[in-house]
C-alpha positions as CSV (number, residue, x, y, z in Angstrom):
1,M,119.8,183.2,78.3
2,K,118.5,181.7,81.5
3,V,116.4,178.6,81.2
4,L,114.6,176.3,83.6
5,L,115.1,172.6,82.7
6,I,112.0,170.5,82.6
7,K,113.9,167.2,82.2
8,D,117.5,166.0,82.9
9,V,119.9,167.0,80.1
10,K,122.9,164.8,79.8
11,N,126.2,166.7,80.5
12,V,124.3,169.9,81.2
13,A,122.2,169.8,84.4
14,K,119.4,168.0,86.2
15,K,115.7,168.7,86.1
16,D,114.4,171.8,87.9
17,S,117.8,173.6,87.5
18,I,118.1,177.2,86.3
19,I,121.1,177.5,84.1
20,E,122.7,180.0,81.7
21,V,123.0,178.8,78.1
22,S,123.6,180.5,74.8
23,D,120.5,181.8,72.9
24,G,121.1,179.4,70.0
25,Y,121.4,176.3,72.2
26,A,118.2,177.3,74.1
27,N,116.1,178.2,71.0
28,N,117.4,175.5,68.6
29,Y,117.7,172.5,71.0
30,L,116.3,172.9,74.5
31,F,113.0,174.6,73.6
32,K,112.4,172.5,70.5
33,Q,113.0,169.2,72.4
34,K,110.8,170.5,75.2
35,L,113.6,170.1,77.7
36,A,113.5,173.6,79.0
37,I,111.4,176.8,79.3
38,P,112.6,180.4,79.7
39,A,113.4,181.2,83.3
40,T,110.9,184.0,84.0
41,A,109.7,185.2,87.4
42,T,106.5,183.2,87.2
43,S,108.2,179.9,86.1
44,V,110.7,180.3,89.0
45,E,107.8,180.9,91.4
46,I,106.0,177.8,90.1
47,L,109.2,175.8,90.5
48,K,109.6,176.9,94.2
49,T,105.9,176.1,94.9
50,N,106.3,172.6,93.3
51,Q,109.5,172.0,95.3
52,T,107.7,172.9,98.5
53,L,104.8,170.6,97.7
54,L,107.2,167.7,96.9
55,K,109.1,168.2,100.1
56,E,105.9,168.1,102.1
57,K,104.8,165.0,100.3
58,D,108.2,163.4,100.9
59,E,108.0,164.1,104.6
60,T,104.5,162.6,104.8
61,N,105.6,159.5,103.0
62,K,108.6,159.1,105.3
63,K,106.3,159.4,108.4
64,N,104.0,156.8,107.0
65,A,107.0,154.5,106.3
66,L,108.3,154.9,109.8
67,A,104.8,154.1,111.2
68,N,104.7,151.0,109.0
69,K,108.2,150.0,110.1
70,V,107.0,150.0,113.7
71,I,104.0,147.8,112.8
72,L,106.1,145.3,110.7
73,E,108.9,145.0,113.3
74,S,106.4,144.2,116.0
75,K,104.8,141.4,114.0
76,T,105.9,137.9,113.1
77,I,105.3,136.7,109.6
78,N,104.5,133.0,109.2
79,C,105.2,131.2,105.9
80,V,104.5,127.5,105.3
81,L,106.9,125.3,103.4
82,R,105.8,121.9,102.1
83,V,107.8,119.1,103.7
84,G,108.1,115.4,102.6
85,K,107.8,112.3,104.8
86,E,111.5,112.4,105.7
87,G,111.5,116.1,106.6
88,K,113.0,117.2,103.3
89,P,111.5,120.5,102.2
90,F,110.0,120.9,98.7
91,G,110.4,124.3,97.1
92,S,111.4,127.5,98.9
93,I,110.1,130.7,100.4
94,T,110.8,133.6,98.0
95,N,110.2,137.4,97.9
96,K,106.8,136.7,96.5
97,N,105.7,134.7,99.5
98,V,107.1,137.4,101.9
99,Y,105.3,140.1,99.9
100,E,102.0,138.3,100.1
101,A,102.4,137.8,103.8
102,I,103.1,141.5,104.3
103,S,100.1,142.5,102.2
104,K,97.8,140.8,104.7
105,F,98.7,143.6,107.1
106,N,97.4,146.2,104.6
107,I,100.9,147.6,104.2
108,S,102.0,148.4,100.6
109,V,105.6,147.3,99.8
110,D,107.4,147.1,96.6
111,K,108.3,143.4,96.2
112,R,111.6,144.4,94.6
113,K,112.6,146.2,97.8
114,I,112.5,143.0,99.8
115,S,116.0,141.7,100.4
116,Q,116.8,138.6,98.4
117,V,114.9,135.7,100.0
118,N,115.4,132.1,99.1
119,I,114.8,130.0,102.1
120,N,114.5,126.3,101.8
121,T,114.8,125.2,105.4
122,L,112.5,125.4,108.4
123,G,113.2,127.9,111.2
124,T,113.3,131.6,112.0
125,F,114.9,134.2,109.8
126,M,115.3,138.0,109.6
127,V,114.3,139.6,106.3
128,E,115.0,143.3,105.5
129,V,112.5,145.4,103.6
130,E,113.1,148.9,102.3
131,L,109.9,150.8,103.0
132,Y,111.2,154.2,101.8
133,K,114.4,156.0,101.3
134,D,116.6,155.3,104.3
135,V,113.7,153.5,106.1
136,K,114.3,149.8,106.4
137,A,112.4,147.3,108.5
138,K,113.8,144.0,109.8
139,I,111.0,141.5,109.8
140,K,110.9,138.2,111.7
141,L,110.0,135.4,109.4
142,V,109.0,132.0,110.8
143,V,109.0,129.1,108.3
144,T,107.0,126.1,109.3
145,G,106.4,122.8,107.7
146,E,103.2,121.5,106.3
């Protein structure tokens, strides 16, 4: 029996795959666990339509990420680090600080996609941010004292 998988099935196949399985396995496990549906002409057509829509959405998101990359790489992000009387810094600049500085440009970034930042000195640094799959921006970060 041909079935269309709705979810990933371990050791069988990935989601949106059309596979041939025994009738018993399909009826007793895949259908009951809502992991698959019968592969009919309409379900295959719906799958192809959904894949086309996902591909278009993916291309749009990638174009937006490339535009955001150009914007971010042309900007300089400033962060302020508290400094004592003798010039010794207190604390450090972290991913959260970089995330908040990027948010001021109205660009949404997942703060987990910012390369590990733990800067506790003054100066200029390059920070890498993943905006989308295979789209990474290198941001110039200037840390000044307060």
